[in-house]
C-alpha positions in Angstrom: -9.4 -2.9 8.3 -6.4 -5.0 7.5 -7.3 -5.2 3.8 -7.4 -1.4 3.6 -3.9 -1.2 5.2 -2.6 -3.7 2.7 -4.1 -1.8 -0.2 -2.4 1.4 1.0 0.9 -0.4 1.4 0.7 -1.9 -2.1 -0.4 1.5 -3.5 2.7 3.1 -2.0 4.9 0.5 -3.5 3.1 1.0 -6.8 3.8 4.7 -6.7 7.5 4.1 -5.8 7.9 1.8 -8.8 6.2 4.3 -11.0 8.7 7.0 -9.9 11.6 4.6 -10.5 10.3 3.9 -14.0 10.1 7.6 -14.7 13.5 8.3 -13.3 15.0 5.5 -15.4 13.4 6.7 -18.6 14.8 10.2 -18.0 18.3 8.9 -18.8 19.3 8.9 -22.4 20.7 5.4 -22.1 18.0 3.9 -19.9 18.1 0.2 -19.3 15.2 -1.3 -21.2 15.4 -4.6 -19.3 15.1 -2.7 -16.0 12.2 -0.6 -17.2 10.4 -3.8 -18.4 11.0 -5.5 -15.0 9.7 -2.5 -13.1 6.6 -2.4 -15.3 6.0 -6.1 -14.6 6.3 -5.5 -10.9 4.0 -2.4 -11.1 1.4 -4.4 -13.0 1.5 -7.3 -10.5 1.0 -4.8 -7.7 -2.0 -3.2 -9.5 -3.6 -6.7 -10.0 -3.1 -7.4 -6.3 -4.7 -4.1 -5.3 -7.6 -4.7 -7.6 -8.1 -8.2 -6.2 -8.1 -6.9 -2.6 -10.5 -4.1 -3.5 -12.9 -6.7 -5.0 -12.7 -8.8 -1.9 -13.3 -5.8 0.4 -16.6 -4.9 -1.3 
């Protein structure tokens, strides 16, 4: 059960980062470095989620 809770927590953080990326990109002068950093964090979370899902099954 702990793995499922961790997956949910990481999924929530993944969604929050996705929203932050979308918000940043709405601005005409968006910060490309910030967007790139957020995308790296989002990808890392996705990889962690996939790894946990693989271990759970």
